[in-house]
C-alpha positions in Angstrom: 73.0 -81.1 -278.4 72.0 -77.4 -278.7 74.4 -75.4 -280.9 73.0 -72.2 -279.7 72.3 -70.7 -283.1 68.6 -70.9 -283.4 67.3 -67.8 -285.2 70.5 -67.0 -287.0 70.5 -66.4 -290.8 72.7 -68.5 -293.1 73.4 -68.0 -296.6 74.7 -71.1 -298.7 75.9 -70.8 -302.2 75.3 -73.9 -304.3 72.8 -74.9 -301.5 70.3 -76.7 -303.5 72.2 -80.1 -304.1 75.0 -82.1 -302.8 77.1 -80.8 -300.0 75.4 -77.4 -300.0 72.0 -79.1 -299.5 73.2 -81.1 -296.7 74.8 -78.2 -294.9 71.3 -76.2 -295.3 69.5 -79.2 -293.7 72.1 -79.5 -291.0 71.6 -75.7 -290.1 67.7 -75.9 -290.4 67.9 -78.7 -287.8 69.4 -76.1 -285.5 66.7 -73.6 -286.0 68.7 -71.4 -288.4 66.8 -69.5 -291.2 68.5 -70.5 -294.4 68.8 -69.0 -297.8 70.4 -70.9 -300.5 71.3 -70.2 -304.1 71.8 -72.3 -307.3 71.2 -72.0 -311.1 68.1 -74.2 -311.5 64.7 -73.3 -310.2 63.6 -77.0 -309.7 66.3 -78.1 -307.4 66.1 -74.9 -305.5 62.3 -75.2 -304.9 62.7 -78.9 -303.7 65.4 -78.1 -301.2 63.7 -75.0 -299.9 60.5 -77.3 -299.2 62.8 -79.6 -297.3 64.1 -76.9 -295.3 60.8 -75.4 -294.5 59.5 -78.8 -293.3 62.0 -78.4 -290.4 60.1 -75.3 -289.2 62.3 -72.6 -290.3 62.2 -69.7 -292.9 63.9 -70.4 -296.2 64.6 -68.7 -299.4 65.8 -70.0 -302.8 67.5 -67.6 -305.2 68.6 -68.3 -308.6 72.2 -66.8 -308.8 75.4 -67.5 -310.7 78.4 -66.7 -308.3 80.7 -66.0 -311.1 78.7 -62.8 -311.9 79.2 -59.7 -309.7 75.7 -58.4 -310.4 74.2 -61.6 -309.3 76.2 -61.7 -306.0 75.2 -58.2 -305.1 71.5 -58.9 -305.9 71.7 -62.2 -304.0 73.0 -60.6 -300.9 70.4 -57.7 -301.0 67.5 -60.2 -301.4 68.6 -62.3 -298.4 69.0 -59.3 -296.1 65.6 -57.9 -297.2 63.8 -61.2 -296.7 65.5 -63.0 -293.8 67.7 -60.2 -292.1 71.5 -59.8 -292.1 73.7 -62.8 -292.8 75.2 -64.2 -289.7 76.7 -67.7 -291.2 78.1 -67.7 -294.9 78.8 -71.1 -296.4 80.7 -70.6 -299.7 80.1 -74.0 -301.1 79.6 -73.2 -304.9 82.6 -74.6 -306.9 83.7 -77.3 -309.1 86.3 -78.4 -311.7 85.6 -77.1 -315.2 88.4 -79.2 -317.0 90.6 -82.3 -316.5 93.9 -80.8 -317.9 97.5 -80.3 -316.8 99.2 -77.0 -317.3 99.8 -77.7 -321.1 96.2 -78.2 -321.7 94.8 -75.5 -319.7 94.0 -72.1 -321.1 94.3 -68.8 -319.3 90.5 -68.4 -319.9 89.7 -71.7 -318.2 92.0 -70.9 -315.3 90.1 -67.6 -314.8 86.8 -69.3 -315.1 87.8 -71.9 -312.4 89.0 -69.2 -310.0 85.6 -67.2 -310.6 83.6 -70.2 -309.6 85.8 -71.5 -306.7 87.3 -68.3 -305.2 86.2 -64.9 -306.4 82.6 -65.2 -305.9 82.9 -66.4 -302.4 85.5 -63.5 -301.9 83.0 -61.0 -302.9 80.4 -62.4 -300.6 82.6 -62.4 -297.7 83.2 -58.6 -298.4 79.6 -58.0 -298.5 78.5 -59.9 -295.0 81.6 -58.9 -292.9 80.5 -55.2 -292.2 77.2 -56.4 -290.5 78.9 -59.2 -288.8 81.5 -56.7 -287.5 78.8 -54.6 -286.2 77.1 -57.6 -284.5 80.5 -58.7 -283.1 79.5 -62.2 -284.3 79.9 -64.0 -287.6 80.7 -67.4 -289.0 82.3 -67.8 -292.5 82.8 -71.5 -293.8 84.6 -72.0 -297.1 84.2 -75.5 -298.6 87.6 -76.2 -300.2 89.1 -79.7 -301.3 91.8 -81.9 -300.1 93.0 -81.2 -303.6 93.8 -77.8 -302.3 96.3 -79.4 -299.9 97.4 -82.5 -301.7 98.1 -83.5 -305.4 95.0 -84.5 -307.3 92.5 -83.1 -309.9 93.5 -80.6 -312.5 96.0 -77.7 -312.1 93.3 -74.9 -312.1 91.0 -76.5 -309.5 94.0 -77.4 -307.1 95.3 -73.7 -307.5 91.9 -72.3 -306.7 91.1 -74.4 -303.8 94.6 -73.7 -302.4 94.0 -70.0 -302.8 90.6 -70.4 -301.0 92.4 -72.1 -298.0 94.9 -69.3 -297.8 92.3 -66.6 -298.2 90.5 -68.2 -295.3 93.5 -68.3 -293.0 94.3 -64.6 -293.8 90.6 -63.5 -293.1 90.5 -65.5 -290.0 93.3 -63.5 -288.4 92.2 -60.2 -289.6 88.8 -60.7 -288.3 89.5 -62.7 -285.0 89.0 -59.8 -282.7 85.6 -58.9 -284.3 84.0 -62.0 -283.2 84.0 -63.6 -286.8 85.4 -67.2 -287.1 86.5 -68.1 -290.6 87.3 -71.8 -291.5 87.6 -74.0 -294.4 86.6 -77.6 -294.9 88.5 -79.9 -297.2 86.3 -82.8 -298.3 87.7 -85.9 -300.0 85.9 -88.2 -302.5 82.2 -87.5 -301.2 79.5 -89.2 -303.4 76.3 -87.1 -303.9 73.7 -87.3 -306.5 74.7 -85.8 -309.8 78.3 -85.0 -308.3 81.5 -85.5 -309.7 82.1 -88.8 -307.9 78.9 -90.1 -309.2 79.9 -89.2 -312.6 83.3 -90.9 -312.2 81.7 -94.1 -311.2 79.3 -93.8 -314.2 82.0 -93.1 -316.8 84.5 -95.8 -315.8 84.5 -99.5 -315.8 83.9 -101.3 -312.2 87.3 -102.4 -312.3 88.6 -98.7 -312.5 86.4 -97.7 -309.7 87.2 -100.6 -307.5 90.9 -99.8 -308.3 90.5 -96.2 -307.2 88.6 -97.1 -303.8 91.2 -99.8 -303.2 94.0 -97.3 -303.7 92.7 -94.1 -302.1 89.8 -94.7 -299.8 90.8 -96.7 -296.6 87.1 -97.1 -295.6 86.5 -99.0 -298.7 83.8 -96.6 -299.9 83.3 -93.2 -301.0 82.3 -90.5 -298.4 78.7 -89.6 -297.8 77.4 -86.0 -297.2 75.8 -86.1 -293.7 79.2 -85.8 -291.7 80.2 -82.6 -293.6 76.6 -81.1 -293.0 77.3 -81.8 -289.2 80.7 -80.3 -289.3 79.3 -77.0 -291.1 76.7 -76.8 -288.3 79.3 -77.2 -285.6 81.7 -74.6 -287.0 78.7 -72.3 -287.3 77.8 -72.6 -283.8 78.8 -71.1 -280.5 80.6 -74.2 -279.5 83.3 -73.6 -282.0 84.5 -70.6 -280.6 88.2 -71.3 -280.3 88.3 -72.6 -284.0 89.2 -70.0 -286.6 91.9 -70.2 -289.6 91.5 -73.8 -289.7 91.2 -76.0 -292.7 89.5 -79.3 -291.5 89.9 -82.4 -293.6 86.9 -84.8 -293.9 87.9 -87.5 -296.1 87.9 -90.7 -294.2 91.7 -90.9 -294.2 92.0 -90.4 -297.9 94.6 -87.8 -297.5 96.8 -90.1 -295.4 96.7 -92.8 -298.1 98.1 -90.2 -300.5 101.3 -89.5 -298.6 
């Protein structure tokens, strides 16, 4: 299926590993030129090489999305090297603690919001003007089922819920400008060096099996390819009536939590 986005330019934060990497590869398969950012040169270089093998241009940039200076430089470098950003995937994020409200400092709370919300917010503000000028744009924010349901820690839940809300608000304000804004709420998806791989390494087989039995109707952790495919679809011309949505991709995990 041709998704009609060949030649577009995408920027994916946290794009060197995990869900970001899979999103980058899925877009590259559709002929999209892909810029990714991350914190380590080794993983960036490896993923850029994979992307280029698919016959598109690619760029890997070391950047910290919690730093405004890095965000500005990131956007400028992508525009200079590949052109204006048509597709923005805000994937960088993560949980910085495992605490409830009593064990979470305000500083930890702010750091979690910097990583999961504010960096993406700044990038959205940078790419929107050109998207409006082109009357075409796609913004996809990677949230979490824990932005919709109970789970994780208080700062992570709050940040992902705020990201979903910001997505909905932006979608309405940009709907007449040809810009579609959506979020994706993944469940427990296992990727190399990801949080669910760490969960399995840090707990006994009985604990892991209990979690799977209680929470994952498919009897296994999720895998990244379906999320990459969803990102590519939402970035395409075939998603033209979808905006302001938060699409859950969790193999029924959320239903099991009700």
